[in-house]
Each structure stands twice: as C-alpha cells, then as structure tokens.
C-alpha positions in Angstrom: -72.3 23.5 -53.1 -70.5 22.9 -50.4 -68.6 26.0 -51.0 -72.2 28.0 -50.8 -73.1 26.3 -47.6 -69.5 27.5 -45.9 -70.1 30.7 -46.9 -73.4 30.7 -45.4 -72.2 29.4 -41.9 -69.1 32.2 -42.4 -72.0 34.5 -42.5 -73.8 33.2 -39.1 -70.4 33.3 -37.2 -69.0 36.4 -38.4 -71.6 38.8 -38.9 -74.5 37.3 -36.6 -72.1 36.0 -33.8 -68.9 38.1 -33.8 -70.4 41.0 -35.5 -67.8 41.1 -37.9 -70.1 41.8 -41.2 -67.2 43.5 -43.4 -64.5 40.8 -42.7 -67.6 38.6 -43.5 -67.9 40.9 -47.0 -64.4 41.5 -47.9 -63.5 37.8 -47.7 -66.2 36.1 -49.4 -66.0 38.6 -52.4 -62.1 37.9 -52.5 -63.2 33.8 -52.0 -65.7 34.1 -55.1 -64.0 36.4 -57.2 -61.0 33.6 -57.0 -63.8 30.7 -57.7 -64.9 32.4 -60.4 -62.0 33.3 -62.0 -60.7 29.6 -62.2 -64.1 28.2 -63.3 -64.0 31.1 -66.6 -60.3 30.2 -67.0 -61.8 26.4 -68.0 -64.7 27.3 -69.6 -65.2 31.0 -70.6 -68.9 29.9 -71.8 -70.0 29.3 -67.7 -70.9 33.0 -67.3 -73.9 33.4 -69.4 -75.3 30.2 -68.2 -74.6 31.5 -64.6 -76.6 34.7 -65.8 -73.9 37.1 -65.9 -75.6 38.2 -69.6 -77.7 41.4 -70.7 -80.6 39.0 -72.0 -82.9 38.3 -69.7 -82.8 41.9 -67.6 -85.8 43.9 -68.6 -87.9 40.6 -68.5 -86.6 40.0 -64.5 -86.3 43.6 -63.8 -90.5 43.4 -64.7 -91.2 40.2 -62.3 -89.6 42.0 -59.6 -90.5 45.4 -59.6 -93.9 44.6 -57.6 -91.9 42.9 -54.7 -89.5 46.1 -54.8 -92.2 48.7 -54.5 -93.7 47.0 -52.0 -90.7 46.1 -49.9 -89.9 49.9 -50.0 -93.0 51.1 -48.7 -93.2 48.1 -46.3 -89.8 49.1 -44.6 -90.2 52.7 -44.7 -93.8 52.2 -43.2 -92.0 49.8 -40.6 -89.7 52.2 -39.6 -91.9 55.6 -39.3 -93.9 53.4 -36.7 -90.9 51.6 -35.1 -88.4 54.1 -35.0 -85.8 52.7 -36.2 -86.0 55.4 -39.4 -82.9 56.6 -40.2 -82.1 58.9 -43.2 -78.5 60.4 -43.9 -76.6 61.2 -47.0 -74.6 58.2 -46.8 -77.7 56.1 -47.6 -77.3 57.0 -51.6 -73.8 56.0 -51.3 -74.8 52.8 -50.3 -77.3 52.5 -53.3 -74.1 52.4 -55.7 -71.9 50.7 -53.3 -74.2 47.4 -52.0 -75.6 45.9 -55.9 -72.3 44.3 -55.9 -72.4 42.4 -53.2 -76.4 41.7 -53.7 -74.9 40.3 -57.4 -72.5 37.8 -55.4 -75.1 36.3 -53.1 -77.8 36.4 -55.8 -75.1 34.6 -57.7 -74.5 32.3 -54.3 -78.2 31.6 -53.6 -80.4 31.7 -56.6 -77.4 31.1 -59.3 -75.7 28.2 -57.8 -77.6 27.0 -54.9 -81.2 26.8 -56.5 -79.6 26.5 -59.9 -78.0 23.5 -59.0 -81.1 22.3 -57.3 -82.6 22.6 -60.5 -80.8 21.1 -62.7 -80.7 17.9 -59.7 -84.4 17.7 -60.5 -85.3 15.9 -57.7 -87.3 18.8 -56.0 -90.1 20.6 -58.0 -89.5 24.4 -58.2 -92.0 25.1 -55.8 -90.3 23.1 -52.8 -86.4 24.8 -54.2 -88.2 28.5 -53.8 -89.8 27.5 -50.6 -86.5 25.8 -49.0 -84.1 28.2 -50.2 -86.2 31.0 -49.4 -86.3 30.0 -45.7 -82.9 29.3 -45.7 -81.9 32.8 -46.3 -84.3 34.3 -44.3 -82.8 32.1 -41.6 -79.5 33.8 -41.5 -80.9 37.1 -41.3 -82.2 36.0 -37.4 -82.6 37.5 -35.1 -83.9 40.2 -37.0 -87.7 39.2 -37.8 -88.5 42.4 -39.9 -85.0 41.6 -41.7 -85.8 37.7 -42.3 -89.3 38.3 -43.4 -88.3 40.9 -46.3 -84.6 38.4 -46.8 -86.7 35.5 -47.4 -89.4 37.1 -49.8 -87.0 38.7 -51.7 -85.8 35.3 -52.8 -88.8 33.7 -53.2 -89.6 36.6 -55.8 -86.0 36.1 -57.2 -85.4 32.5 -57.7 -88.6 32.3 -60.4 -87.5 35.1 -62.0 -84.0 33.6 -62.4 -85.8 30.6 -63.7 -87.5 32.1 -66.4 -85.6 34.7 -67.5 -81.9 33.5 -66.6 -80.5 36.9 -65.6 -78.8 38.0 -62.4 -78.1 41.2 -62.4 -81.7 42.6 -62.2 -81.3 40.2 -58.8 -78.3 41.6 -57.9 -80.0 45.3 -58.4 -82.9 44.5 -56.2 -81.0 42.9 -53.4 -78.6 45.8 -53.0 -81.5 48.7 -52.9 -83.4 46.3 -50.5 -80.6 45.7 -48.3 -79.5 49.5 -48.3 -83.0 50.8 -47.6 -83.8 47.4 -45.2 -80.2 49.0 -43.0 -81.4 52.5 -42.7 -85.5 52.1 -42.2 -85.5 48.4 -40.6 -82.9 48.2 -38.7 -81.4 51.9 -38.0 -78.1 51.9 -39.0 -75.6 53.3 -40.9 -73.2 50.8 -42.1 -70.7 53.3 -43.9 -70.7 55.3 -40.8 -69.7 52.5 -39.1 -67.0 51.4 -40.9 -65.5 55.0 -41.3 -65.4 54.7 -36.9 -63.6 51.3 -37.1 -67.1 49.4 -35.6 -66.9 46.8 -38.5 -63.5 46.3 -39.2 -61.3 44.9 -36.4 
C-alpha cells in the first residue's frame, strides 16, 4: 500500500509539476517489475490471485465495453468541439504500446489498492469505488476532462475486477482510452514529444 501511494506521489511530482512523463513511466515500470518479480519468487501463485490470468477476461471485457464505447464517443466529440482533436498515424502505434503501462496502473490502483481495501473489510465496496475513483481522477488534474475520464474509468474497472478477477481487460481499456485521451482530449502526440526529446531530459 505504501509503495502504491509513493508511486502516486511520484506521478504528481514528475508528471504534473516537472512535466517528465517518460521519466516517471520508465522508473515506475522498472520498480514494479522488480516488486512483482520478488513476490512471484516467494509465491508463484500470487500472479493469479492478483488477476494476471486468462479466466474472467471476456466477462470483464463485456462489463467494460459500454464505458469504453461511451468514452471514445465522448472524447471524439470533445476533441472536435474544443479544437483539441489531433489525428496522426502514431495513434495506432500508441494503441499498441500504451496497454502494458495501462496494465501496470490498473494493477496498482485496482489490483493492489482497491483489492487490499476490499480484503481489509472496513469499507463497503461502494465506498472503495468512490474513494479510489476520486483519487485517480485527482492525479490527472489539472485537465478537468482527463480527470473525469480517468475517474469514471476506474469506477467501472473496480466492479469488473471484483466480479471477474482479471486485470488484462482493464489494462487494455486503460491503454486504449488513455491513447485516445492524449490525441483527442489533450491534443498531444506523446510519441512525437519523445522523438523530439521533450519528455526525457
């Protein structure tokens, strides 16, 4: 739990304040790969308990599909109306590259944070969903549209995870919605920024 909170703090500092998205992303991925590796070495069955399994994928996907469709339509509409719409071939590349990072985030926020709160048993599920959704929305500020999309996504992801126990569908949803949010809501091409050296120092 402490490591998850520290990751969130690191996101605020490196991404929101210092504008070093790639520094945070790579650092977080490396840290959590090491964390998972150590836990799996001690207990190989922990991956399935966390939700890294095939079972429940399609059940979770069906639960998430309505939100996914609504989110895409809303972001396209917002991009066109607000003038933030940006379309380039690199969007398809990001749709492939982003889901692994989306899986990491869903593992942290839903699998570990929400999952541990559920095991603790002191909060009802609706309160867990509300608290985690608001926290996840808050770390995506100051962009109000992005915070709304992020918060709603987690509000749908947590019940799907509690019911189906699968993280892969959540990671795909996060990666695809996040990719479209970059181009349609923020009007940014993160891959172009990376190529120009604008993300990594």
